[in-house]
C-alpha positions in Angstrom: -38.0 17.0 -176.4 -41.5 18.0 -177.4 -42.7 21.4 -176.5 -45.3 20.0 -173.5 -42.5 18.5 -172.0 -40.2 20.8 -169.2 -36.5 20.1 -168.9 -36.4 17.6 -166.4 -38.8 15.3 -168.2 -41.5 15.5 -166.2 -44.6 16.3 -167.8 -47.1 18.8 -165.5 -50.8 19.0 -166.3 -52.8 21.6 -164.7 -54.4 18.5 -162.8 -51.5 17.9 -160.9 -51.4 21.8 -159.9 -55.1 21.0 -158.4 -54.3 18.1 -156.5 -51.4 19.8 -155.2 -53.7 22.8 -154.0 -56.2 20.5 -152.7 -53.9 18.9 -150.5 -52.2 21.7 -149.5 -55.7 23.2 -148.5 -56.4 20.1 -146.5 -53.2 20.4 -144.5 -53.5 23.7 -143.7 -57.5 23.0 -142.1 -56.0 19.6 -140.4 -56.5 21.2 -136.9 -60.2 22.2 -138.0 -61.0 19.0 -139.3 -59.4 16.7 -136.1 -61.4 19.6 -133.9 -64.7 18.5 -136.0 -64.1 15.1 -136.3 -63.1 14.6 -132.4 -66.3 16.6 -131.7 -64.0 19.3 -129.7 -65.8 21.5 -127.3 -64.2 24.8 -128.8 -63.8 23.6 -132.2 -65.6 26.6 -133.6 -62.7 28.6 -131.8 -59.9 26.6 -133.2 -61.3 26.9 -136.4 -61.0 30.3 -136.1 -57.5 30.3 -134.8 -56.7 28.2 -137.6 -58.1 30.6 -140.5 -56.6 33.7 -139.0 -53.2 32.4 -137.2 -52.7 29.2 -139.2 -50.5 30.8 -141.9 -48.0 31.4 -139.5 -46.3 28.5 -138.3 -47.1 29.1 -134.8 -50.5 29.6 -135.1 -51.2 26.6 -137.1 -49.1 24.3 -134.6 -51.1 26.0 -131.5 -54.6 25.1 -133.4 -53.3 21.6 -134.2 -52.4 21.0 -130.4 -55.6 22.3 -129.0 -57.3 20.4 -131.6 -55.4 17.3 -130.3 -56.1 17.8 -126.6 -58.7 15.1 -125.4 -61.7 17.1 -123.8 -63.0 14.8 -120.8 -67.1 14.3 -120.4 -68.1 14.0 -117.1 -68.4 9.9 -116.4 -66.4 9.2 -119.4 -63.8 7.7 -117.4 -62.7 4.1 -118.2 -63.2 2.7 -114.9 -67.1 3.6 -115.4 -66.8 1.3 -118.8 -65.3 -1.6 -116.8 -68.6 -3.1 -115.5 -70.3 -3.1 -118.3 -67.1 -4.7 -120.3 -67.0 -7.4 -117.2 -70.9 -8.0 -117.7 -70.9 -8.6 -121.3 -67.7 -10.7 -121.1 -69.2 -12.7 -118.5 -72.5 -13.6 -120.7 -70.2 -14.4 -123.8 -68.3 -16.8 -121.7 -71.8 -18.4 -120.3 -72.9 -18.7 -124.1 -69.6 -20.0 -125.7 -69.0 -22.6 -122.6 
């Protein structure tokens, strides 16, 4: 057996541990990433909670669940979009007759 291989036969290089570290950091900040990507109104508070208490399992799950909650904006109900979709559908049917 060569010196650069472990007894299990898997040769680990420093880049392997760097990739693992990057994945763990992304996983740790997943609630913050979700909050910013979804433009959550409380995304900064979610990030603070994630940074301060994310190392505890309970804090991480609290930040994750908070980030996953949908924030409804005024006028964003599905029924508000239905008339516009119906108009477009009618126009498409007219064109492709």
